[in-house]
C-alpha positions as CSV (number, residue, x, y, z in Angstrom):
1,M,0.0,0.1,0.1
2,K,1.0,3.2,-1.0
3,S,1.9,5.8,1.7
4,Y,0.4,9.1,1.9
5,K,1.0,12.3,4.0
6,F,-2.1,13.6,5.9
7,A,-2.4,16.9,7.6
8,F,-5.3,17.4,10.3
9,I,-6.0,21.0,10.9
10,M,-7.4,20.9,14.6
11,D,-7.9,21.7,18.2
12,P,-4.4,20.7,20.2
13,L,-3.8,17.1,20.6
14,E,-3.7,17.1,24.4
15,Q,-7.3,18.3,24.1
16,I,-8.4,15.0,22.3
17,L,-10.6,12.9,24.4
18,P,-9.4,9.4,22.8
19,D,-12.5,7.5,23.6
20,K,-14.8,10.1,22.0
21,D,-12.9,12.1,19.3
22,T,-13.5,11.2,15.9
23,T,-10.6,12.6,14.4
24,F,-8.5,10.6,17.0
25,V,-9.7,7.6,15.0
26,F,-9.5,9.3,11.3
27,M,-5.6,9.5,12.6
28,L,-5.3,6.0,14.1
29,E,-6.7,4.5,10.8
30,A,-4.4,6.4,8.8
31,L,-1.3,5.3,10.9
32,K,-2.6,1.8,10.8
33,R,-2.3,1.8,7.3
34,G,1.2,3.4,7.3
35,H,0.4,6.9,6.6
36,E,2.3,10.0,7.9
37,T,0.0,12.1,10.1
38,F,0.7,15.7,11.1
39,F,-0.9,18.1,13.4
40,I,-1.5,21.7,12.3
41,P,-3.1,24.4,14.8
42,L,-5.5,26.9,13.3
43,R,-3.2,29.6,14.1
44,G,-0.4,27.6,12.4
45,L,-1.9,28.6,8.9
46,F,-0.4,31.6,6.7
47,A,0.2,32.5,3.5
48,K,3.4,33.6,1.5
49,G,2.0,35.3,-1.8
50,S,-0.2,33.0,-3.4
51,R,0.7,29.8,-1.6
52,A,-0.9,28.4,1.8
53,F,1.5,26.8,4.5
54,G,1.2,25.4,7.8
55,R,3.6,25.2,10.9
56,V,3.3,21.5,11.2
57,V,4.4,18.8,13.6
58,R,4.6,15.1,12.6
59,C,2.6,12.9,15.1
60,E,1.2,9.8,16.0
61,V,-1.6,8.8,18.4
62,M,-2.5,5.9,20.5
63,R,-5.0,4.2,22.7
64,A,-2.5,4.7,25.8
65,V,-1.5,7.4,28.4
66,P,-0.2,9.6,26.9
67,H,-2.4,9.3,23.9
68,F,0.0,11.1,21.3
69,R,3.4,11.4,20.7
70,L,5.5,14.2,18.5
71,L,7.9,12.7,16.2
72,S,9.4,15.9,14.8
73,D,10.2,19.8,15.5
74,E,7.8,22.0,14.2
75,A,8.6,23.2,10.8
76,A,6.8,25.4,8.0
77,M,5.3,23.1,5.1
78,A,3.4,24.1,2.0
79,L,0.2,22.6,2.3
80,E,0.2,21.2,-1.3
81,S,3.0,19.0,0.2
82,F,0.4,16.7,1.9
83,D,-1.7,14.2,0.0
84,A,-4.8,15.4,1.9
85,V,-5.4,18.0,4.6
86,F,-8.5,17.5,7.1
87,M,-9.9,20.3,8.2
88,R,-11.2,19.2,11.8
89,K,-11.2,22.4,14.0
90,D,-13.9,22.2,16.4
91,P,-16.5,24.9,16.4
92,P,-17.3,27.8,16.8
93,A,-17.0,28.7,13.0
94,D,-15.9,32.4,13.8
95,A,-13.9,34.6,11.7
96,Q,-10.6,33.0,12.4
97,Y,-12.2,29.9,11.2
98,L,-13.3,31.3,7.8
99,Y,-9.9,33.1,7.5
100,A,-8.5,29.8,7.7
101,T,-10.9,28.6,5.2
102,M,-9.9,31.2,2.8
103,L,-6.3,30.2,3.0
104,L,-7.2,26.5,2.5
105,S,-8.8,27.6,-0.8
106,M,-5.4,28.7,-2.1
107,V,-4.5,24.9,-2.1
108,D,-4.8,23.3,-5.5
109,S,-7.2,20.8,-5.5
110,R,-5.7,18.8,-8.5
111,R,-2.7,18.3,-6.1
112,T,-4.1,18.1,-2.7
113,F,-7.6,16.8,-1.1
114,V,-9.3,18.9,1.4
115,L,-11.8,17.2,3.6
116,N,-14.2,19.0,3.9
117,D,-13.9,21.5,0.8
118,P,-13.2,24.9,2.4
119,A,-15.5,26.6,-0.2
120,G,-18.5,24.4,0.9
121,L,-17.4,25.1,4.7
122,R,-17.9,28.9,4.5
123,E,-21.2,28.3,2.4
124,A,-22.7,25.9,5.7
125,N,-23.5,27.5,8.6
126,E,-24.9,24.6,10.1
127,K,-27.9,26.1,11.1
128,L,-28.9,28.0,8.0
129,Y,-27.5,25.3,5.3
130,S,-30.9,23.1,6.3
131,L,-32.9,25.8,4.8
132,N,-31.9,24.5,1.4
133,F,-33.8,21.5,2.0
134,P,-37.4,22.3,2.7
135,G,-38.8,18.9,2.0
136,A,-36.6,17.8,5.1
137,I,-36.8,20.2,7.8
138,P,-39.8,21.2,10.1
139,P,-41.5,24.4,9.9
140,T,-38.6,27.1,10.4
141,L,-38.2,30.9,10.7
142,V,-35.1,32.7,10.6
143,T,-35.4,36.2,11.9
144,W,-34.2,39.1,14.2
145,K,-37.5,40.3,15.0
146,I,-39.3,39.2,18.4
147,A,-42.8,39.9,16.8
148,Q,-42.2,37.8,14.0
149,I,-41.1,34.9,16.5
150,R,-44.2,35.3,18.6
151,E,-46.4,35.2,15.6
152,F,-44.6,32.0,14.5
153,F,-45.0,30.8,18.0
154,E,-48.7,31.1,17.9
155,E,-49.0,29.4,14.1
156,Q,-47.1,26.4,15.6
157,G,-49.4,25.8,18.9
158,G,-47.5,27.8,21.4
159,E,-44.5,25.5,21.6
160,I,-41.1,26.3,19.7
161,V,-37.4,25.7,19.7
162,V,-35.3,29.0,19.2
163,K,-31.4,28.9,18.7
164,P,-28.6,31.0,17.9
165,L,-27.1,30.9,14.4
166,E,-23.6,30.7,15.6
167,G,-24.4,28.0,18.5
168,H,-23.0,24.6,18.6
169,G,-23.2,22.0,21.0
170,G,-26.7,22.8,22.0
171,E,-25.5,26.3,23.4
172,G,-28.1,28.7,23.5
173,V,-30.9,26.4,22.7
174,F,-34.3,27.2,24.1
175,V,-37.8,25.3,24.3
176,L,-40.3,27.9,24.7
177,S,-44.2,27.1,25.8
178,R,-47.3,29.0,26.2
179,G,-47.5,30.2,29.9
180,D,-44.0,30.5,30.4
181,R,-43.7,34.0,32.0
182,N,-40.0,34.2,31.0
183,L,-40.8,34.1,27.2
184,N,-40.3,37.8,26.6
185,A,-37.0,37.9,28.5
186,I,-35.8,34.6,26.4
187,L,-36.5,36.1,23.3
188,E,-34.7,39.5,24.1
189,T,-32.0,37.8,25.5
190,V,-31.3,35.1,22.1
191,T,-32.0,38.1,19.6
192,G,-29.8,40.6,21.7
193,F,-32.9,42.8,21.7
194,E,-33.3,42.2,17.9
195,S,-29.5,42.8,17.2
196,R,-29.0,39.3,16.0
197,A,-30.9,36.7,13.8
198,V,-32.0,33.4,15.7
199,M,-33.6,30.2,14.1
200,A,-36.9,29.4,15.4
201,Q,-38.3,25.7,14.8
202,R,-41.6,23.9,15.6
203,Y,-40.9,21.9,18.7
204,L,-40.7,18.1,17.9
205,P,-42.1,16.0,20.6
206,E,-40.1,13.0,19.2
207,V,-37.1,14.5,20.6
208,R,-37.4,12.7,24.0
209,R,-37.0,9.7,22.2
210,G,-33.6,11.1,21.0
211,D,-32.2,13.2,18.6
212,K,-30.5,11.2,16.0
213,R,-27.2,11.8,14.4
214,I,-26.6,10.3,11.0
215,V,-22.9,10.4,9.7
216,V,-23.0,10.8,5.9
217,L,-19.7,10.0,3.6
218,A,-20.2,11.1,0.1
219,G,-24.2,11.5,0.5
220,E,-24.6,8.0,1.8
221,P,-25.3,7.1,5.4
222,L,-22.7,5.1,7.1
223,G,-24.2,4.9,10.6
224,A,-26.4,6.4,13.2
225,V,-26.4,6.9,17.1
226,L,-29.8,8.4,19.2
227,R,-28.7,10.9,21.6
228,V,-31.3,10.8,24.3
229,P,-31.9,13.7,26.7
230,R,-31.9,13.3,30.1
231,A,-35.3,13.8,32.1
232,D,-34.3,17.3,33.2
233,E,-33.2,18.5,30.0
234,H,-34.4,19.1,26.2
235,R,-30.9,18.7,24.6
236,G,-29.6,15.4,23.5
237,N,-26.1,16.5,23.2
238,I,-23.3,14.2,24.8
239,H,-21.5,16.8,26.7
240,V,-24.8,17.7,28.6
241,G,-25.6,14.4,29.5
242,G,-27.1,12.8,26.6
243,Q,-27.3,9.0,26.5
244,C,-26.2,7.3,23.5
245,V,-28.5,4.4,22.3
246,K,-28.1,2.2,19.3
247,A,-30.3,3.6,15.8
248,E,-31.1,2.2,13.0
249,I,-31.0,4.1,9.6
250,T,-34.8,4.4,8.5
251,A,-36.4,4.5,5.1
252,R,-37.1,8.4,5.9
253,D,-33.4,8.8,7.3
254,R,-32.3,7.7,3.5
255,E,-34.7,9.8,2.0
256,I,-33.2,12.6,3.8
257,C,-29.9,11.6,2.8
258,R,-31.0,11.5,-1.0
259,I,-32.3,15.0,-0.9
260,L,-29.2,16.5,0.4
261,A,-27.1,14.4,-1.5
262,P,-27.0,16.3,-4.8
263,R,-26.0,19.5,-2.7
264,L,-23.4,18.2,-0.4
265,D,-21.6,16.9,-3.6
266,R,-21.7,20.3,-5.3
267,D,-20.3,21.9,-2.2
268,G,-17.8,19.3,-1.5
269,L,-19.1,18.4,1.7
270,Y,-18.1,14.8,1.8
271,F,-18.5,14.1,5.7
272,V,-21.1,15.4,7.3
273,G,-23.3,14.6,10.4
274,L,-26.7,15.3,10.1
275,D,-29.2,15.9,12.9
276,V,-32.7,14.3,12.7
277,I,-35.5,14.4,15.3
278,G,-38.3,11.9,14.3
279,D,-38.9,12.5,10.3
280,Y,-37.2,16.0,10.1
281,L,-33.6,17.2,9.6
282,T,-32.9,20.1,12.2
283,E,-28.8,20.9,11.3
284,V,-26.2,19.7,9.2
285,N,-23.0,19.7,10.9
286,V,-20.1,20.1,8.6
287,T,-17.4,21.6,10.4
288,S,-16.0,18.9,12.4
289,P,-18.7,16.2,12.6
290,T,-18.6,13.6,15.6
291,G,-20.3,10.5,16.4
292,V,-18.0,7.9,15.0
293,Q,-16.7,6.4,18.0
294,E,-20.2,6.0,19.5
295,I,-21.5,4.3,16.2
296,D,-18.5,2.1,16.2
297,N,-18.9,1.0,20.0
298,L,-22.8,0.7,19.4
299,D,-22.7,-1.3,16.1
300,N,-19.3,-2.9,16.4
301,T,-18.2,-1.5,13.2
302,N,-15.3,0.7,11.9
303,L,-16.8,3.8,10.1
304,E,-13.4,5.6,10.2
305,A,-12.1,2.7,7.7
306,A,-15.0,3.8,5.1
307,V,-13.8,7.3,5.7
308,I,-9.9,6.6,5.0
309,D,-10.9,4.6,2.1
310,F,-12.5,7.6,0.6
311,V,-9.6,9.8,1.3
312,E,-7.2,7.4,-0.3
313,R,-9.4,7.2,-3.6
314,Q,-9.4,11.1,-3.8
315,V,-5.9,11.2,-3.4
316,S,-5.4,8.3,-6.1
317,L,-7.1,10.6,-8.6
318,R,-4.7,13.9,-8.2
319,T,-1.4,14.4,-9.7
320,R,1.5,14.8,-7.6
């Protein structure tokens, strides 16, 4: 098997959770196949003229303590010297993240494969991107105006979810119900007194049975996990206590993937995580989708192998 050089733009290696992190198992799988892995922090990216570079360190990861080892000193390398670059920096997708994608867009895609495509990452706000698929999402409103949210609230029977467009991991998500005396205060808070837009959606009671994460590769579902909220929570996110439960990929899940596949392909969003509640898509996670290790453990599978297979195929199509 030919050995490739894979660079990972990501949070610091010491912050990795070896039993949960998806990037960690991508690196493990790549190393198992004899590829070289390199770490690049977001702030290690820079440009000289029209070429993008990174301050990189060759590294390896392992299921041990410590869980990583540095194999070289830091050095500046052109990103095009790598066979593939994985953009795996965790949210938020703030201004610094967007600038990083602009630098990544300088990489010649005929030589180096970037997962996910940086232009696609800029296009795909994880909340707003779902609006491209009206046949898959619940009734949804995006607005700055509190009066509009209140009108939508009544249209949906007096129960909705509101969330900030820049949020992640369940941050800033509220369930609003008729009779809640905090309703106006919450709307003032989440909109910053109408200074920032929010998304409002019909409340889906199926969330009590779980918020499904579907891991999708090249438009096809690889696996799924149900994140069931605690009794005292409305959010199923793992870091706020959601329980991971084995989940099947349903006919509706496959239909949602078929609806999204052409647009995902067009935008170069090859590896994504779909959040589905009941029959509805609620978010499209593109920056650093997770869930692979949870699905591996529940289904006794190896999703990272399929992802590295895909990356190897993409690399083989490029001219070095």
